[in-house]
C-alpha positions in Angstrom: -3.4 52.5 23.2 -6.2 50.3 22.1 -4.6 49.8 18.7 -1.3 49.0 20.3 -3.0 46.3 22.5 -4.7 44.9 19.5 -1.4 44.9 17.5 0.4 42.6 20.0 -2.0 39.6 19.7 -2.2 40.1 15.9 1.6 40.2 15.7 1.8 37.0 17.8 -0.8 35.3 15.6 1.1 36.4 12.4 4.3 35.0 13.9 2.7 31.7 14.7 1.2 31.5 11.2 4.6 32.0 9.6 6.2 29.4 11.9 3.4 27.0 11.0 3.9 27.6 7.3 7.6 26.9 7.6 7.1 23.7 9.7 7.0 20.5 7.8 3.5 19.0 7.7 2.9 16.4 10.4 2.6 12.9 9.1 -0.5 10.9 10.0 0.6 7.8 11.8 -2.3 5.8 10.4 -1.5 6.8 6.8 2.1 5.9 7.3 1.1 2.5 8.8 -1.2 1.8 5.8 1.6 2.6 3.4 4.0 0.4 5.3 1.4 -2.4 5.3 1.1 -2.1 1.5 4.9 -2.1 1.0 5.3 -5.1 3.3 2.7 -7.0 1.3 4.2 -6.2 -2.1 7.7 -6.9 -0.9 7.1 -10.2 1.0 4.6 -11.5 -1.4 6.8 -11.1 -4.5 10.3 -11.8 -3.3 11.3 -15.3 -2.3 14.4 -14.1 -0.3 12.3 -11.8 2.0 11.0 -12.7 5.4 7.6 -14.5 5.5 4.5 -12.5 5.0 3.0 -11.4 8.4 -0.1 -13.6 8.9 -1.9 -10.8 10.7 -1.6 -8.4 7.8 -4.8 -10.1 6.4 -8.1 -10.2 8.2 -9.6 -13.6 8.7 -12.4 -12.7 6.3 -10.3 -11.1 3.5 -11.6 -11.4 -0.1 -9.2 -10.9 -2.9 -9.8 -10.6 -6.6 -6.4 -10.9 -8.4 -5.8 -9.7 -12.0 -5.3 -13.3 -13.0 -9.0 -13.9 -12.4 -8.4 -15.9 -9.3 -10.6 -15.2 -6.2 -9.3 -16.0 -2.6 -11.6 -16.0 0.4 -10.1 -16.0 3.9 -6.7 -15.6 5.5 -5.6 -19.2 4.9 -6.5 -19.1 1.2 -4.7 -15.7 0.8 -1.6 -16.9 2.5 -1.5 -20.0 0.4 -2.0 -18.0 -2.8 0.8 -15.7 -1.9 3.1 -18.6 -1.1 2.3 -20.3 -4.4 2.8 -17.0 -6.3 6.2 -16.5 -4.7 7.2 -20.1 -5.6 6.1 -19.4 -9.2 8.1 -16.2 -9.3 11.1 -18.0 -8.0 10.8 -20.7 -10.6 10.0 -18.4 -13.6 12.1 -15.2 -12.9 15.7 -14.4 -12.5 14.6 -11.2 -10.7 11.1 -9.7 -10.1 9.8 -6.5 -8.5 6.3 -5.0 -7.8 6.3 -1.2 -7.6 3.3 0.8 -6.4 2.9 4.0 -8.4 0.4 6.9 -7.8 -0.6 5.6 -4.4 -3.5 7.4 -2.9 -4.7 6.8 0.7 -8.3 7.5 1.6 -9.7 7.1 5.1 -12.9 7.2 7.0 -12.5 6.3 10.6 -11.4 2.7 11.0 -11.8 2.0 7.2 -9.2 2.9 4.6 -8.6 2.2 1.0 -5.4 2.6 -1.0 -5.5 2.9 -4.8 -2.5 2.6 -7.1 -1.0 1.4 -10.3 1.2 -1.6 -9.8 4.1 -2.1 -12.2 5.1 -5.8 -12.2 8.4 -6.2 -13.9 11.4 -8.5 -14.1 13.6 -10.8 -16.1 12.1 -14.2 -16.9 14.3 -17.2 -17.4 16.8 -16.6 -20.3 14.6 -18.2 -22.9 11.9 -15.6 -22.5 13.6 -12.2 -21.7 12.1 -9.2 -20.0 8.6 -9.0 -18.5 6.4 -6.0 -17.6 2.7 -5.8 -16.7 0.7 -3.1 -15.1 -2.4 -3.5 -12.9 -4.8 -1.1 -11.2 -5.3 -2.1 -7.6 -7.4 -1.2 -4.6 -6.5 -2.4 -1.2 -9.1 -2.0 1.6 -8.0 -2.0 5.2 -10.0 -2.0 8.4 -8.5 -1.1 11.8 -9.2 -4.1 14.1 -7.8 -4.5 17.6 -5.7 -1.4 17.0 -4.0 -2.8 13.8 -4.7 -2.2 10.1 -5.7 -5.5 8.5 -6.3 -6.0 4.8 -10.0 -7.0 4.2 -10.2 -6.7 0.4 -7.9 -6.5 -2.6 -9.0 -6.0 -6.2 -6.6 -5.8 -9.1 -7.4 -5.4 -12.8 -4.8 -5.7 -15.6 -4.2 -2.6 -17.6 -4.1 -3.7 -21.3 -1.2 -2.6 -23.4 -2.0 -0.1 -26.1 
């Protein structure tokens, strides 16, 4: 009898374990919000026909080191740099895309950092043809007032071999 009583809870635990194994993994809403923030940044900062970049994506005290060697300090400087970069893309490219590859999200409480390889590619004006460049990037976000805000960006160009 004792074995039968023990078997019922074990059977129930085994059934729950199988059900849990079959269930799709739950998505972390913060990780999804961070990936969305990165996608929004890449899309709106590199496509002239997209909606404006959300100003609150950047923290007031953001510091960004771009692969061009430029440094931007503060939200106003970052927004101006993105606006200028978009204008240059519109002037110099027939089409352009920035694609994040190998995105990894790391998080400790209200601090998160995303690392990736960005592929910047497109078609320059007809005189110059196709373009592709790759950069390694780190984006640091801090959760402030319940929203993830970018506080740091650092990108380094990957040299062609």
